[in-house]
N, CA, C and O atoms as CSV, one atom per row, in Angstrom:
chain,resi,resn,atom,element,x,y,z
A,1,UNK,N,N,-11.785,-116.611,56.546
A,1,UNK,CA,C,-11.620,-115.902,55.311
A,1,UNK,C,C,-12.624,-114.763,55.177
A,1,UNK,O,O,-12.311,-113.681,54.680
A,2,UNK,N,N,-13.825,-115.040,55.630
A,2,UNK,CA,C,-14.879,-114.055,55.566
A,2,UNK,C,C,-14.533,-112.833,56.424
A,2,UNK,O,O,-14.792,-111.695,56.033
A,3,UNK,N,N,-13.948,-113.084,57.585
A,3,UNK,CA,C,-13.535,-111.987,58.470
A,3,UNK,C,C,-12.464,-111.131,57.806
A,3,UNK,O,O,-12.441,-109.909,57.952
A,4,UNK,N,N,-11.581,-111.799,57.076
A,4,UNK,CA,C,-10.505,-111.080,56.408
A,4,UNK,C,C,-11.068,-110.163,55.317
A,4,UNK,O,O,-10.626,-109.021,55.194
A,5,UNK,N,N,-12.035,-110.641,54.523
A,5,UNK,CA,C,-12.590,-109.784,53.483
A,5,UNK,C,C,-13.422,-108.667,54.078
A,5,UNK,O,O,-13.465,-107.578,53.507
A,6,UNK,N,N,-14.078,-108.890,55.189
A,6,UNK,CA,C,-14.817,-107.816,55.861
A,6,UNK,C,C,-13.850,-106.755,56.376
A,6,UNK,O,O,-14.124,-105.558,56.280
A,7,UNK,N,N,-12.730,-107.191,56.916
A,7,UNK,CA,C,-11.722,-106.268,57.423
A,7,UNK,C,C,-11.145,-105.439,56.277
A,7,UNK,O,O,-10.969,-104.228,56.409
A,8,UNK,N,N,-10.854,-106.088,55.165
A,8,UNK,CA,C,-10.304,-105.375,54.005
A,8,UNK,C,C,-11.334,-104.379,53.484
A,8,UNK,O,O,-10.995,-103.246,53.141
A,9,UNK,N,N,-12.582,-104.805,53.427
A,9,UNK,CA,C,-13.650,-103.920,52.955
A,9,UNK,C,C,-13.825,-102.728,53.886
A,9,UNK,O,O,-14.006,-101.605,53.415
A,10,UNK,N,N,-13.776,-102.945,55.182
A,10,UNK,CA,C,-13.881,-101.876,56.169
A,10,UNK,C,C,-12.707,-100.912,56.028
A,10,UNK,O,O,-12.878,-99.694,56.071
A,11,UNK,N,N,-11.514,-101.475,55.859
A,11,UNK,CA,C,-10.325,-100.635,55.678
A,11,UNK,C,C,-10.429,-99.820,54.394
A,11,UNK,O,O,-10.040,-98.652,54.367
A,12,UNK,N,N,-10.945,-100.420,53.342
A,12,UNK,CA,C,-11.094,-99.706,52.071
A,12,UNK,C,C,-12.070,-98.542,52.246
A,12,UNK,O,O,-11.802,-97.443,51.759
A,13,UNK,N,N,-13.198,-98.760,52.931
A,13,UNK,CA,C,-14.174,-97.703,53.166
A,13,UNK,C,C,-13.570,-96.579,54.008
A,13,UNK,O,O,-13.762,-95.399,53.718
A,14,UNK,N,N,-12.845,-96.960,55.044
A,14,UNK,CA,C,-12.216,-95.946,55.907
A,14,UNK,C,C,-11.150,-95.170,55.138
A,14,UNK,O,O,-10.995,-93.961,55.315
A,15,UNK,N,N,-10.413,-95.888,54.278
A,15,UNK,CA,C,-9.391,-95.233,53.472
A,15,UNK,C,C,-10.026,-94.225,52.512
A,15,UNK,O,O,-9.537,-93.104,52.372
A,16,UNK,N,N,-11.113,-94.625,51.855
A,16,UNK,CA,C,-11.823,-93.712,50.959
A,16,UNK,C,C,-12.349,-92.498,51.724
A,16,UNK,O,O,-12.290,-91.365,51.247
A,17,UNK,N,N,-12.858,-92.767,52.907
A,17,UNK,CA,C,-13.367,-91.673,53.734
A,17,UNK,C,C,-12.243,-90.707,54.110
A,17,UNK,O,O,-12.414,-89.489,54.049
A,18,UNK,N,N,-11.103,-91.256,54.493
A,18,UNK,CA,C,-9.956,-90.410,54.847
A,18,UNK,C,C,-9.429,-89.638,53.642
A,18,UNK,O,O,-9.042,-88.477,53.770
A,19,UNK,N,N,-9.413,-90.280,52.469
A,19,UNK,CA,C,-8.971,-89.597,51.257
A,19,UNK,C,C,-9.928,-88.444,50.930
A,19,UNK,O,O,-9.492,-87.361,50.540
A,20,UNK,N,N,-11.220,-88.681,51.092
A,20,UNK,CA,C,-12.205,-87.618,50.870
A,20,UNK,C,C,-12.005,-86.463,51.845
A,20,UNK,O,O,-12.064,-85.295,51.459
A,21,UNK,N,N,-11.765,-86.803,53.124
A,21,UNK,CA,C,-11.527,-85.759,54.126
A,21,UNK,C,C,-10.249,-84.987,53.803
A,21,UNK,O,O,-10.200,-83.769,53.973
A,22,UNK,N,N,-9.214,-85.695,53.338
A,22,UNK,CA,C,-7.953,-85.050,52.974
A,22,UNK,C,C,-8.165,-84.098,51.804
A,22,UNK,O,O,-7.678,-82.968,51.827
A,23,UNK,N,N,-8.882,-84.542,50.792
A,23,UNK,CA,C,-9.156,-83.680,49.636
A,23,UNK,C,C,-9.980,-82.466,50.052
A,23,UNK,O,O,-9.743,-81.361,49.564
A,24,UNK,N,N,-10.939,-82.660,50.941
A,24,UNK,CA,C,-11.724,-81.538,51.450
A,24,UNK,C,C,-10.856,-80.550,52.205
A,24,UNK,O,O,-11.015,-79.337,52.066
A,25,UNK,N,N,-9.934,-81.075,53.006
A,25,UNK,CA,C,-9.025,-80.211,53.758
A,25,UNK,C,C,-8.100,-79.448,52.820
A,25,UNK,O,O,-7.803,-78.277,53.058
A,26,UNK,N,N,-7.639,-80.107,51.748
A,26,UNK,CA,C,-6.776,-79.436,50.773
A,26,UNK,C,C,-7.534,-78.309,50.082
A,26,UNK,O,O,-7.000,-77.216,49.894
A,27,UNK,N,N,-8.787,-78.582,49.702
A,27,UNK,CA,C,-9.599,-77.547,49.055
A,27,UNK,C,C,-9.821,-76.359,49.987
A,27,UNK,O,O,-9.740,-75.202,49.574
A,28,UNK,N,N,-10.099,-76.666,51.237
A,28,UNK,CA,C,-10.317,-75.599,52.212
A,28,UNK,C,C,-9.040,-74.785,52.399
A,28,UNK,O,O,-9.093,-73.560,52.512
A,29,UNK,N,N,-7.901,-75.458,52.432
A,29,UNK,CA,C,-6.626,-74.774,52.604
A,29,UNK,C,C,-6.347,-73.856,51.407
A,29,UNK,O,O,-5.887,-72.729,51.591
A,30,UNK,N,N,-6.622,-74.326,50.186
A,30,UNK,CA,C,-6.432,-73.487,49.001
A,30,UNK,C,C,-7.335,-72.262,49.062
A,30,UNK,O,O,-6.921,-71.152,48.727
A,31,UNK,N,N,-8.561,-72.478,49.491
A,31,UNK,CA,C,-9.507,-71.374,49.609
A,31,UNK,C,C,-9.012,-70.357,50.633
A,31,UNK,O,O,-9.093,-69.150,50.403
A,32,UNK,N,N,-8.506,-70.839,51.748
A,32,UNK,CA,C,-8.004,-69.939,52.785
A,32,UNK,C,C,-6.740,-69.220,52.340
A,32,UNK,O,O,-6.539,-68.056,52.686
A,33,UNK,N,N,-5.880,-69.899,51.574
A,33,UNK,CA,C,-4.684,-69.230,51.045
A,33,UNK,C,C,-5.081,-68.119,50.084
A,33,UNK,O,O,-4.477,-67.047,50.079
A,34,UNK,N,N,-6.089,-68.377,49.280
A,34,UNK,CA,C,-6.588,-67.363,48.363
A,34,UNK,C,C,-7.149,-66.169,49.140
A,34,UNK,O,O,-6.922,-65.016,48.776
A,35,UNK,N,N,-7.876,-66.460,50.202
A,35,UNK,CA,C,-8.434,-65.398,51.053
A,35,UNK,C,C,-7.315,-64.599,51.723
A,35,UNK,O,O,-7.424,-63.380,51.858
A,36,UNK,N,N,-6.254,-65.263,52.137
A,36,UNK,CA,C,-5.102,-64.582,52.752
A,36,UNK,C,C,-4.475,-63.616,51.751
A,36,UNK,O,O,-4.156,-62.479,52.097
A,37,UNK,N,N,-4.299,-64.069,50.510
A,37,UNK,CA,C,-3.717,-63.195,49.481
A,37,UNK,C,C,-4.610,-61.992,49.220
A,37,UNK,O,O,-4.123,-60.872,49.068
A,38,UNK,N,N,-5.913,-62.225,49.168
A,38,UNK,CA,C,-6.848,-61.122,48.947
A,38,UNK,C,C,-6.773,-60.117,50.092
A,38,UNK,O,O,-6.763,-58.907,49.863
A,39,UNK,N,N,-6.722,-60.622,51.322
A,39,UNK,CA,C,-6.661,-59.741,52.486
A,39,UNK,C,C,-5.333,-58.998,52.571
A,39,UNK,O,O,-5.293,-57.848,53.008
A,40,UNK,N,N,-4.253,-59.642,52.158
A,40,UNK,CA,C,-2.956,-58.956,52.136
A,40,UNK,C,C,-2.983,-57.791,51.151
A,40,UNK,O,O,-2.476,-56.706,51.436
A,41,UNK,N,N,-3.582,-58.037,49.991
A,41,UNK,CA,C,-3.713,-56.962,49.005
A,41,UNK,C,C,-4.555,-55.821,49.546
A,41,UNK,O,O,-4.225,-54.650,49.360
A,42,UNK,N,N,-5.643,-56.169,50.217
A,42,UNK,CA,C,-6.512,-55.148,50.797
A,42,UNK,C,C,-5.775,-54.375,51.883
A,42,UNK,O,O,-5.922,-53.157,51.988
A,43,UNK,N,N,-4.988,-55.070,52.686
A,43,UNK,CA,C,-4.204,-54.422,53.740
A,43,UNK,C,C,-3.190,-53.465,53.137
A,43,UNK,O,O,-3.020,-52.349,53.629
A,44,UNK,N,N,-2.515,-53.891,52.074
A,44,UNK,CA,C,-1.530,-53.027,51.415
A,44,UNK,C,C,-2.211,-51.801,50.826
A,44,UNK,O,O,-1.694,-50.687,50.916
A,45,UNK,N,N,-3.368,-52.013,50.227
A,45,UNK,CA,C,-4.122,-50.897,49.655
A,45,UNK,C,C,-4.527,-49.913,50.751
A,45,UNK,O,O,-4.431,-48.699,50.569
A,46,UNK,N,N,-4.974,-50.437,51.876
A,46,UNK,CA,C,-5.359,-49.566,52.995
A,46,UNK,C,C,-4.153,-48.810,53.548
A,46,UNK,O,O,-4.261,-47.636,53.903
A,47,UNK,N,N,-3.008,-49.484,53.621
A,47,UNK,CA,C,-1.790,-48.831,54.111
A,47,UNK,C,C,-1.379,-47.705,53.161
A,47,UNK,O,O,-0.980,-46.630,53.607
A,48,UNK,N,N,-1.476,-47.952,51.848
A,48,UNK,CA,C,-1.149,-46.903,50.872
A,48,UNK,C,C,-2.112,-45.724,51.002
A,48,UNK,O,O,-1.697,-44.567,50.952
A,49,UNK,N,N,-3.383,-46.023,51.166
A,49,UNK,CA,C,-4.391,-44.972,51.324
A,49,UNK,C,C,-4.116,-44.161,52.590
A,49,UNK,O,O,-4.243,-42.936,52.590
A,50,UNK,N,N,-3.739,-44.852,53.669
A,50,UNK,CA,C,-3.445,-44.163,54.924
A,50,UNK,C,C,-2.249,-43.224,54.764
A,50,UNK,O,O,-2.274,-42.102,55.270
A,51,UNK,N,N,-1.211,-43.670,54.072
A,51,UNK,CA,C,-0.039,-42.823,53.841
A,51,UNK,C,C,-0.412,-41.596,53.014
A,51,UNK,O,O,0.043,-40.487,53.292
A,52,UNK,N,N,-1.243,-41.807,51.996
A,52,UNK,CA,C,-1.682,-40.681,51.165
A,52,UNK,C,C,-2.483,-39.695,52.005
A,52,UNK,O,O,-2.296,-38.484,51.879
A,53,UNK,N,N,-3.361,-40.188,52.848
A,53,UNK,CA,C,-4.163,-39.309,53.696
A,53,UNK,C,C,-3.302,-38.559,54.714
A,53,UNK,O,O,-3.561,-37.394,55.015
A,54,UNK,N,N,-2.282,-39.229,55.239
A,54,UNK,CA,C,-1.365,-38.554,56.161
A,54,UNK,C,C,-0.650,-37.404,55.458
A,54,UNK,O,O,-0.504,-36.315,56.012
A,55,UNK,N,N,-0.208,-37.664,54.227
A,55,UNK,CA,C,0.495,-36.634,53.461
A,55,UNK,C,C,-0.455,-35.473,53.143
A,55,UNK,O,O,-0.080,-34.306,53.257
A,56,UNK,N,N,-1.687,-35.805,52.742
A,56,UNK,CA,C,-2.680,-34.760,52.471
A,56,UNK,C,C,-2.962,-33.935,53.728
A,56,UNK,O,O,-3.097,-32.713,53.662
A,57,UNK,N,N,-3.048,-34.612,54.861
A,57,UNK,CA,C,-3.300,-33.932,56.130
A,57,UNK,C,C,-2.159,-32.968,56.456
A,57,UNK,O,O,-2.391,-31.847,56.910
A,58,UNK,N,N,-0.932,-33.413,56.219
A,58,UNK,CA,C,0.238,-32.567,56.482
A,58,UNK,C,C,0.197,-31.314,55.603
A,58,UNK,O,O,0.472,-30.209,56.070
A,59,UNK,N,N,-0.150,-31.501,54.323
A,59,UNK,CA,C,-0.232,-30.370,53.394
A,59,UNK,C,C,-1.329,-29.399,53.833
A,59,UNK,O,O,-1.133,-28.184,53.810
A,60,UNK,N,N,-2.474,-29.934,54.229
A,60,UNK,CA,C,-3.577,-29.076,54.675
A,60,UNK,C,C,-3.216,-28.299,55.935
A,60,UNK,O,O,-3.596,-27.137,56.081
A,61,UNK,N,N,-2.494,-28.927,56.834
A,61,UNK,CA,C,-2.069,-28.233,58.051
A,61,UNK,C,C,-1.127,-27.082,57.711
A,61,UNK,O,O,-1.226,-25.996,58.283
A,62,UNK,N,N,-0.204,-27.332,56.764
A,62,UNK,CA,C,0.720,-26.264,56.370
A,62,UNK,C,C,-0.039,-25.133,55.696
A,62,UNK,O,O,0.241,-23.961,55.951
A,63,UNK,N,N,-0.993,-25.467,54.843
A,63,UNK,CA,C,-1.774,-24.432,54.163
A,63,UNK,C,C,-2.565,-23.604,55.168
A,63,UNK,O,O,-2.663,-22.385,55.029
A,64,UNK,N,N,-3.124,-24.254,56.172
A,64,UNK,CA,C,-3.879,-23.535,57.196
A,64,UNK,C,C,-2.967,-22.621,58.003
A,64,UNK,O,O,-3.366,-21.523,58.393
A,65,UNK,N,N,-1.741,-23.076,58.253
A,65,UNK,CA,C,-0.796,-22.241,59.007
A,65,UNK,C,C,-0.418,-20.999,58.210
A,65,UNK,O,O,-0.260,-19.922,58.785
A,66,UNK,N,N,-0.271,-21.135,56.891
A,66,UNK,CA,C,0.072,-19.981,56.062
A,66,UNK,C,C,-1.102,-19.024,55.918
A,66,UNK,O,O,-0.915,-17.808,55.880
A,67,UNK,N,N,-2.288,-19.560,55.840
A,67,UNK,CA,C,-3.463,-18.722,55.626
A,67,UNK,C,C,-3.712,-17.822,56.830
A,67,UNK,O,O,-3.978,-16.631,56.669
A,68,UNK,N,N,-3.632,-18.368,58.001
A,68,UNK,CA,C,-3.842,-17.573,59.201
A,68,UNK,C,C,-5.307,-17.320,59.479
A,68,UNK,O,O,-6.183,-17.660,58.684
A,69,UNK,N,N,-5.548,-16.718,60.619
A,69,UNK,CA,C,-6.902,-16.401,61.043
A,69,UNK,C,C,-7.354,-15.124,60.336
A,69,UNK,O,O,-6.601,-14.151,60.285
A,70,UNK,N,N,-8.559,-15.114,59.797
A,70,UNK,CA,C,-9.073,-13.952,59.057
A,70,UNK,C,C,-9.089,-12.695,59.934
A,70,UNK,O,O,-8.822,-11.593,59.454
A,71,UNK,N,N,-9.398,-12.865,61.193
A,71,UNK,CA,C,-9.443,-11.723,62.110
A,71,UNK,C,C,-8.051,-11.107,62.261
A,71,UNK,O,O,-7.892,-9.887,62.262
A,72,UNK,N,N,-7.055,-11.972,62.388
A,72,UNK,CA,C,-5.675,-11.497,62.532
A,72,UNK,C,C,-5.221,-10.816,61.243
A,72,UNK,O,O,-4.554,-9.782,61.291
A,73,UNK,N,N,-5.575,-11.382,60.102
A,73,UNK,CA,C,-5.170,-10.811,58.819
A,73,UNK,C,C,-5.777,-9.422,58.635
A,73,UNK,O,O,-5.078,-8.491,58.235
A,74,UNK,N,N,-7.063,-9.275,58.921
A,74,UNK,CA,C,-7.696,-7.958,58.738
A,74,UNK,C,C,-7.149,-6.942,59.736
A,74,UNK,O,O,-7.015,-5.767,59.397
A,75,UNK,N,N,-6.832,-7.361,60.946
A,75,UNK,CA,C,-6.236,-6.461,61.943
A,75,UNK,C,C,-4.863,-6.004,61.475
A,75,UNK,O,O,-4.514,-4.831,61.616
A,76,UNK,N,N,-4.085,-6.920,60.920
A,76,UNK,CA,C,-2.754,-6.571,60.409
A,76,UNK,C,C,-2.870,-5.581,59.249
A,76,UNK,O,O,-2.110,-4.614,59.181
A,77,UNK,N,N,-3.811,-5.816,58.343
A,77,UNK,CA,C,-4.026,-4.885,57.228
A,77,UNK,C,C,-4.420,-3.501,57.742
A,77,UNK,O,O,-3.946,-2.489,57.227
A,78,UNK,N,N,-5.276,-3.455,58.746
A,78,UNK,CA,C,-5.701,-2.181,59.318
A,78,UNK,C,C,-4.507,-1.431,59.898
A,78,UNK,O,O,-4.368,-0.226,59.688
A,79,UNK,N,N,-3.637,-2.144,60.634
A,79,UNK,CA,C,-2.469,-1.504,61.233
A,79,UNK,C,C,-1.514,-0.990,60.154
A,79,UNK,O,O,-0.952,0.097,60.290
A,80,UNK,N,N,-1.330,-1.756,59.097
A,80,UNK,CA,C,-0.445,-1.315,58.007
A,80,UNK,C,C,-1.016,-0.071,57.343
A,80,UNK,O,O,-0.275,0.869,57.051
A,81,UNK,N,N,-2.321,-0.052,57.101
A,81,UNK,CA,C,-2.957,1.135,56.493
A,81,UNK,C,C,-2.784,2.356,57.385
A,81,UNK,O,O,-2.518,3.452,56.893
A,82,UNK,N,N,-2.933,2.174,58.689
A,82,UNK,CA,C,-2.765,3.277,59.632
A,82,UNK,C,C,-1.332,3.802,59.580
A,82,UNK,O,O,-1.113,5.013,59.582
A,83,UNK,N,N,-0.357,2.893,59.535
A,83,UNK,CA,C,1.044,3.308,59.467
A,83,UNK,C,C,1.331,4.058,58.168
A,83,UNK,O,O,2.072,5.041,58.179
A,84,UNK,N,N,0.760,3.614,57.055
A,84,UNK,CA,C,0.961,4.290,55.771
A,84,UNK,C,C,0.403,5.708,55.849
A,84,UNK,O,O,1.039,6.649,55.374
A,85,UNK,N,N,-0.790,5.870,56.447
A,85,UNK,CA,C,-1.369,7.219,56.593
A,85,UNK,C,C,-0.473,8.114,57.450
A,85,UNK,O,O,-0.286,9.291,57.143
A,86,UNK,N,N,0.078,7.549,58.528
A,86,UNK,CA,C,0.965,8.334,59.396
A,86,UNK,C,C,2.225,8.745,58.635
A,86,UNK,O,O,2.703,9.871,58.774
A,87,UNK,N,N,2.755,7.829,57.835
A,87,UNK,CA,C,3.949,8.150,57.034
A,87,UNK,C,C,3.620,9.233,56.020
A,87,UNK,O,O,4.415,10.150,55.812
A,88,UNK,N,N,2.451,9.136,55.383
A,88,UNK,CA,C,2.026,10.169,54.427
A,88,UNK,C,C,1.926,11.530,55.107
A,88,UNK,O,O,2.309,12.545,54.525
A,89,UNK,N,N,1.412,11.558,56.337
A,89,UNK,CA,C,1.309,12.812,57.082
A,89,UNK,C,C,2.704,13.383,57.363
A,89,UNK,O,O,2.929,14.586,57.229
A,90,UNK,N,N,3.623,12.520,57.750
A,90,UNK,CA,C,5.005,12.949,58.024
A,90,UNK,C,C,5.655,13.515,56.763
A,90,UNK,O,O,6.320,14.550,56.813
A,91,UNK,N,N,5.462,12.839,55.640
A,91,UNK,CA,C,6.034,13.325,54.366
A,91,UNK,C,C,5.413,14.683,54.011
A,91,UNK,O,O,6.109,15.598,53.571
A,92,UNK,N,N,4.105,14.796,54.209
A,92,UNK,CA,C,3.437,16.070,53.898
A,92,UNK,C,C,3.988,17.197,54.766
A,92,UNK,O,O,4.177,18.312,54.280
A,93,UNK,N,N,4.248,16.923,56.035
A,93,UNK,CA,C,4.784,17.923,56.930
A,93,UNK,C,C,6.216,18.307,56.539
A,93,UNK,O,O,6.604,19.469,56.666
A,94,UNK,N,N,7.005,17.326,56.060
A,94,UNK,CA,C,8.363,17.628,55.632
A,94,UNK,C,C,8.377,18.478,54.365
A,94,UNK,O,O,9.275,19.300,54.183
A,95,UNK,N,N,7.402,18.292,53.496
A,95,UNK,CA,C,7.318,19.049,52.241
A,95,UNK,C,C,6.875,20.490,52.480
A,95,UNK,O,O,7.165,21.367,51.666
A,96,UNK,N,N,6.199,20.737,53.550
A,96,UNK,CA,C,5.701,22.114,53.826
A,96,UNK,C,C,6.799,22.973,54.278
A,96,UNK,O,O,6.585,24.153,54.557
């Protein structure tokens, strides 16, 4: 009889220990699920930020293409001014 009560007592202790381990595992799992949700939100936020930056980059590239190189712009202005002067000379010669 004594062996039987020792066995029951041992089983009860092991059962309590297993229940404690199970509860600890459940708590850890909840914590990890919470961390997963937080990381998913952070990932989505980063993906949105990346898309916004890509769009901004595209706009900046287009703006740079329209602006052109300052050296090229000033050279073009110089050539246009020269052509206008030549046209003015031609008109003056036609009026004489």
